[in-house]
C-alpha positions in Angstrom: -0.2 -0.2 0.0 1.6 3.3 -1.1 1.1 6.8 0.7 -1.4 8.8 -1.2 1.6 11.9 -1.4 3.4 9.8 -3.4 1.6 10.5 -6.1 1.5 14.3 -6.5 1.3 15.5 -9.9 3.5 18.4 -11.0 1.8 22.0 -9.9 -0.3 20.2 -6.7 0.6 21.6 -3.2 0.4 18.9 -0.4 -2.3 18.9 1.5 -0.6 18.2 4.6 1.9 21.5 4.1 -1.4 23.4 3.6 -2.7 22.4 7.0 0.8 23.6 8.6 0.9 26.5 7.3 -2.6 27.6 8.5 -1.6 26.1 12.0 1.1 28.2 12.1 -0.2 31.2 10.9 -3.6 30.7 13.9 -0.6 30.4 16.5 1.3 33.4 15.6 0.8 36.9 17.1 2.8 39.8 16.6 5.3 40.9 19.2 4.3 42.5 22.4 5.4 46.3 23.5 7.8 46.0 26.3 6.7 47.0 29.7 6.9 50.6 30.6 9.4 51.2 33.4 10.3 53.8 35.6 13.5 54.1 37.9 14.3 56.5 40.5 17.6 58.0 40.6 18.4 57.8 43.6 15.5 56.0 45.3 16.5 57.5 48.9 17.4 61.4 48.5 19.1 63.8 50.6 16.9 66.9 50.9 18.3 69.9 49.0 19.6 67.5 46.3 18.1 66.4 42.4 16.7 63.3 41.2 15.3 62.0 38.3 12.5 59.9 37.1 14.1 57.5 34.1 11.7 56.2 31.9 12.6 53.0 30.4 11.0 51.1 27.3 8.5 54.2 25.9 6.8 53.0 22.9 7.5 55.1 19.9 3.9 55.3 18.9 3.3 58.0 21.6 1.0 60.9 20.5 1.2 62.1 24.0 2.3 61.6 28.2 1.8 63.5 31.5 3.3 63.3 34.7 1.2 63.2 38.0 1.9 63.7 41.7 -0.1 60.5 43.4 -1.8 57.7 42.2 -4.8 57.4 40.9 -4.2 60.5 39.0 -6.1 63.7 39.0 -6.3 67.0 37.1 -5.3 69.3 40.5 -2.1 66.8 40.4 -1.2 67.3 37.0 2.7 68.6 37.0 3.3 68.7 33.3 1.9 67.8 30.1 4.0 66.8 27.1 2.7 66.4 23.2 5.2 64.2 21.3 4.8 65.0 17.5 4.8 69.2 18.6 7.5 68.5 21.5 4.8 71.0 23.1 4.9 71.4 27.3 2.1 72.6 29.5 2.6 72.7 33.2 -0.2 71.4 35.2 -1.7 72.9 39.0 1.2 70.8 40.7 4.2 72.3 38.8 6.5 73.9 41.6 9.3 75.5 39.1 11.6 72.7 40.1 10.7 69.9 37.1 11.9 69.3 33.9 10.4 67.3 31.4 12.3 65.1 28.5 11.2 64.3 25.6 11.9 60.5 26.3 9.3 60.6 29.1 12.0 61.5 32.1 11.0 63.8 34.7 13.7 65.6 36.6 12.7 67.0 40.3 15.8 69.8 41.3 16.2 70.7 45.1 13.5 68.4 46.7 12.2 68.4 49.9 11.0 66.1 52.9 7.2 66.9 50.9 8.3 65.7 47.4 8.3 62.4 48.7 5.8 59.9 47.4 4.4 58.2 44.3 4.5 59.6 41.2 2.7 58.3 38.1 3.1 59.2 34.2 0.4 58.6 31.7 0.6 57.8 28.4 -1.5 58.1 25.4 -1.2 56.2 22.0 -2.1 57.5 18.5 -5.8 55.3 19.0 -6.0 57.8 22.5 -5.5 54.6 24.3 -4.1 55.1 28.1 -1.7 53.6 30.1 0.1 53.9 33.6 3.4 53.6 35.5 4.1 54.4 38.5 7.3 55.3 40.8 7.9 56.2 44.4 11.1 57.9 45.8 12.1 58.8 49.2 13.3 62.6 50.7 15.6 62.8 54.3 16.7 65.3 56.2 20.9 64.4 57.3 20.9 63.0 60.9 21.7 65.3 63.2 25.1 64.8 65.6 23.4 62.4 68.8 24.6 63.0 72.4 25.4 60.3 74.9 24.9 60.3 78.6 25.6 57.8 81.3 25.0 57.0 84.8 28.2 57.0 86.1 31.5 57.1 84.2 33.6 55.4 87.0 31.6 51.8 88.4 32.6 49.1 90.8 32.5 45.9 89.4 29.4 43.9 89.3 27.1 47.1 89.9 25.0 48.4 87.1 25.2 51.2 84.7 22.8 53.0 81.6 24.3 54.7 78.9 21.7 56.8 77.0 22.0 58.3 73.6 19.7 61.3 72.8 18.7 62.4 69.5 16.1 64.5 68.2 16.2 62.3 65.0 12.5 60.6 64.6 12.9 57.4 62.7 16.5 57.2 62.3 18.9 53.9 63.3 20.4 53.7 66.3 23.9 51.5 66.5 26.8 51.5 69.7 30.4 51.1 68.9 32.9 49.8 71.5 36.9 51.1 71.3 35.3 52.7 68.1 33.8 48.6 66.8 30.8 47.8 66.3 29.2 46.0 70.1 29.4 43.0 69.9 26.3 42.4 73.0 26.6 39.9 75.7 24.0 38.5 78.1 24.6 40.9 80.2 23.2 43.7 77.6 20.1 45.1 77.4 18.8 47.6 74.4 15.6 49.5 74.5 13.0 49.0 71.8 14.7 51.8 69.5 18.0 50.9 71.0 18.7 54.1 72.6 19.4 53.0 76.0 22.0 50.3 76.6 22.2 48.7 80.1 25.1 46.5 81.2 24.2 44.4 84.4 26.7 43.5 85.9 29.6 44.9 84.5 32.6 43.2 84.5 36.2 44.8 83.8 36.0 43.9 80.0 33.4 45.9 79.5 36.0 49.2 80.6 36.5 51.7 77.2 34.8 54.0 75.3 31.5 53.9 74.2 29.6 55.7 71.2 26.3 55.4 69.7 25.9 56.2 65.6 23.1 57.7 64.3 22.1 57.3 60.5 19.5 57.3 57.8 19.3 55.9 54.0 21.6 59.6 52.9 24.0 60.3 56.4 25.4 58.7 59.4 26.6 60.8 62.3 28.4 59.4 65.6 27.5 60.8 69.1 31.0 61.8 71.6 32.8 58.9 73.0 32.8 58.3 77.2 35.1 56.0 78.7 34.0 53.5 81.4 36.5 52.9 84.0 35.6 49.7 86.3 37.0 49.5 89.8 37.8 46.1 91.0 36.0 45.3 94.3 37.9 42.4 96.3 34.9 41.8 98.2 33.1 40.8 95.0 35.3 38.6 93.5 32.6 36.7 92.1 34.1 33.3 92.9 32.1 30.5 93.4 31.4 28.6 96.7 33.5 25.4 95.4 36.1 27.5 94.9 36.7 29.6 97.8 36.5 26.1 99.9 39.3 24.7 97.9 41.2 27.9 98.2 40.7 27.9 101.9 41.5 23.7 102.5 44.9 24.5 100.0 45.6 27.2 102.6 45.0 25.3 106.0 46.7 22.7 104.1 49.9 24.3 103.5 50.1 25.8 107.0 49.9 22.4 108.4 52.7 21.1 106.2 54.8 24.1 106.9 54.1 23.9 110.7 55.0 20.0 110.7 58.1 20.8 108.7 59.3 23.2 111.2 58.8 21.5 114.3 60.7 18.5 112.2 63.9 20.7 111.8 63.3 21.9 115.8 63.1 18.9 117.2 66.3 17.5 115.2 68.1 21.0 116.6 67.2 19.8 120.0 68.9 16.7 120.2 71.7 17.4 118.6 72.7 20.2 121.2 71.7 17.7 124.5 74.2 15.6 122.7 77.1 17.9 122.4 76.6 18.9 126.6 77.0 15.3 127.3 80.3 14.8 125.6 81.7 18.0 126.8 80.6 17.4 130.6 82.7 13.8 130.3 85.6 15.2 128.2 87.6 16.4 131.7 87.8 12.8 133.1 89.0 11.3 130.1 91.6 13.9 129.9 92.8 13.1 133.2 93.4 9.4 132.1 95.9 11.0 129.5 97.7 12.6 131.9 100.4 10.1 132.3 103.3 10.6 129.6 103.4 8.5 126.3 105.8 6.0 125.7 105.2 5.9 122.2 106.3 9.5 121.8 108.4 11.0 124.3 108.5 14.2 122.8 105.4 14.7 122.2 103.8 17.3 124.5 100.5 16.5 126.1 97.4 18.2 125.8 96.2 20.7 128.4 93.4 20.5 130.8 91.5 23.3 132.6 89.8 22.7 136.0 87.5 25.7 136.8 86.8 25.7 140.4 84.4 28.3 141.8 84.1 28.9 145.9 81.0 30.5 146.8 81.6 31.5 150.9 78.2 32.0 152.2 78.3 33.7 155.8 75.5 33.8 158.5 73.3 36.2 158.2 74.5 39.4 160.6 72.6 42.4 161.7 71.5 44.9 159.3 73.6 47.5 161.1 76.8 45.9 160.6 76.5 44.5 156.9 80.2 42.6 156.0 80.7 42.8 152.3 80.6 39.6 151.3 84.1 37.6 149.8 84.2 37.5 146.1 84.1 34.7 144.2 87.6 33.0 143.7 88.3 31.5 140.5 91.8 29.0 140.9 92.7 27.7 137.5 94.7 24.5 137.6 97.3 23.9 134.7 99.1 20.6 134.4 101.8 20.4 131.4 103.9 18.1 130.9 106.7 17.2 128.6 
């Protein structure tokens, strides 16, 4: 069996090709126009600076466009109207004299104020009078002022508490804390108030000593406060030692004292015993020397040792009347020397 398409006469169009062409035409649609977007440059503006509302993908076949303050649009909120064919510009009720419109649809606002913050809308009208809109928003900020820092006490005893307060007139500004010119790392002993304006440290420790500052910021500016130096006084009565540590120290001290006392007693006992032995030897020495008074046969030329004997005579007389006391006799000491050659 052969396919029907195999026997096509010259000049005939295959019916399968017609169906494919019809299917493609049915599914094809013209390319859509890119969506119009607006970019605020910059989106966060410092007061008295300029902001550009930059339009992207503005349609080419455009009859006119207009800028409005806010959304939805209203006649009283119209800033400027621009006709593309003639480049004709017409200002509206909301024009302040600081706005400039460009042919590409962008709008420049100079010397912005806080009141300029909000939503802006561009309304575009094509050649068939069909209207489309796109919106953008930007914020205007005043530069922050320098904050001031206060503290309950600059000299604090260890384990006491201290409170630091950051004072600022800038509503809604962000507050950060600095310690020794670095971002403060909060510990479990530190607490902050809801808006971060108050820092409390309880209890305070020696590692908390140093310089503190607070920093105020918004999207367009940053200011730091004066610095305050905290001095921490060590309190010996509040050393912060646990009961177990204190007990260990006490036991160690008592053991050390007992060891020293025992060593001292041992040394004293040895010294006392040696002195007693020395006295006993000294008392027996004279009698030993007396036995050696005889000449030695083995060494006729040797001079014998000399021994000394001390005799003390104390004369006591009977008591006599006090009227005629007699002088006591002086104690006589007789030295006898024995020397043999």
